N, C-alpha and C positions, 0 to 999 in steps of 0.2 A: 440473792434469792436463788440463783441457779436456773432461772426460767429463760434466760436469754438464748440459750442454745437448744431450744426445744425443736426437735425435728418432726415429731408426730403431731400434726395439727388436725388430724382426722378424728372427728367425734362421731360415734355411732348414732343411729336413729333412735327414736323412742322405743323402749323395750315393750314387749307384749305382756310382761308381768312385773309385779312389784319387786323391787330389789331386796326388800326385807322379809315379806311373808310369802312371796312367790305366787300370790293370787293373780290370775289372769285378768287383765283389764277388759272391760266390755266397751262396746261402741258408745261414744259420747260421754264416757266417764271422765270426771275431773280428776286430775292427778298432779303431782308435783315433781319437777325435775330439778336436779342440781348438778353442777359441774364442779369437779374437784381436780386437783393436780396431784397425781400419785406416780411415783417412780418415773418421773420424766415424761409423763403422758397426761393429757386431759381425759378425764373419765366422766362419763355421764351416767347418772343413776336416776331411775324413775320410781316413784313411791305412790301407793294409794293414799287417800286422805287419812285413813286410820294410822298409817305407819309414818307419816310425814313428821319430821322433827324440826320444828321452827327454829330451835336453838342452834342447829347445825346446817346453815345454808350453803356451806362450801364457798367456792370462789364466786359463784353466781347461782341463783335459783329462780324458778318461775313456776307459775301455775299454768297448766295447759289442759287441753281436752284430747283424750285418746280417740283417734279415728281409725276404725278398722280399715287397713289398706285394701283397695279393690284387688280382686284376683288379676294376675297379669293377663294382658290382652293376648288372645291366641293369634298367632301368626297365620297368614293364609297358607304358608308352607313352613312347617317346623324345620329348624336347622338339622336336628338330629335325624328326622325322617328323610330329608333330602340327602343327607350325608350317608346314612345307612343304605339307602336305595342306590346311591352312586357306587358305594363299595361293593354291593351285591352284584350290580351290573358289570363292574370292572372284573370281578372274579369269574363271571360266566364267560367272558371273552367272546360274545356273540356279535357278529358283524351287524346284525339288524338292530342292535342296541346303541350303535355309535351316535346316532342323533340324540337320543335321550341322555346318554352319558355326557355329551357336549353341553346340552342345555342345563343339566344338573350342575355341572362344573361351573358354568358361567353364573348360575344363580348363587352358588356358594362363594364364588369369587366376589360377587357384588355384596354379599353379606360379610365379607372380609374374613372368611374362614380359610380360603385358599388364596395364594398369591401366584400369579403367572411369572415364572422365572426365565423362560426362554422359548423360542420357536425355531424349529428346524424343518427342512424338507427331508422326507424319508427317500430311500432309493426308488420306491415305486411312485414318487411324485406327491404323495400325501403330505399335508402340513401336520406336524406333530407339535403339540403345545405341552410344555413342562410346567407342572404346578407343584407348589410346596404347601403342605398343611401348616398354617400359621402356628398352631399350638404344639403339634407333635413333631414337626420337622420332616414328616414323611414326604416322599416325592411320588408324583403320579405323572404318567405320560398319557395324554388324551389325543386321539386323532380328531382333527378339525374337519368335520364333514363339509365345510364351506356351504352351509345352507343358504338358500336363496330366500328373500323376504317372503315370498308366497308359500314357502314350506314351513316357516317358523311357527305360525299359529297352530298348524296341525301337530307339530312335534311338542309344542307347549301343552296342548290339550292331552296328548299321550302321556306326558310326564305327570300332569295333574291326576289322571286316572291311575297311573302307577303308584302315586302317593296316597291313593285311597279317596281322592276327591271326585267331584262331579265335574264334567266338562262345562265350561261357561255357557255354551249354546245347547246344552242337553235339553231335549223336550221330554217331559215326564211321560212315561208309558201310561195309557189309560188303564184303569183298574178292571173295568168290565168292557166287553164289546159295546160299541155305540150303535144301538138299534133304535129306530124311531119308536117313540112311546105314544100311546094315545093320550089326548088331552083330557083332563078330568075337571074342566071348568064347570062349576055348578051355578051357572047364571040363568037357569030356567025359571 
C-alpha cells in the first residue's frame, strides 16, 4: 500500500468553505468531511450538504457541524506592541528608559520571544544582560537596573502607559466639577 512510511500525520482543521463550490460555511451549518490519502499525505476536505458525494467517502468520512471559531483572545499586552516599544526605546538610548527597557525585555523573555544568553559586569559596575531574539537571531544588550521590589510596580505601570493602556490603579477623572446640587425631592 505504501502508507507505512507516512511522515505527515498532520491533518488541517475544518475549512471555512466547501471544497467543491467554495461556498462559505455559516455557523451551525451541517457539513460533511472526508479524509483521503494523496501523494503521501492525509488530506481533509469539507463539503456542504449539496456538494457531498456519498459514493466517494475517501478513507474516512463524517457528518459534522461547522462552528465559527471565536476571535482570538486579546492579550493584556500584545507581543508585537511590547517588542516594537522595546525596539523604539533601545534606539533612543535614553538613560531614563533603562527601567522600562528591562521590564519589557523580561516580559518578552517570559513570552519566549527572547532568550537570555549571558550576563556580564561592565567596567562601570553595571550588570549587562545579553539576549537573543528566538526567531530572528538578533542580539540585544540590556542594562539591568537592579530594581528593588518597591520600584517594580511603578515601572510596570509606566510600561503599561507606554503601551497605550491605563494604569491598574488609575482613578478616572471627573467629567464635570463636583459642586453641591440642590435636592429636588417632591415629597410635599
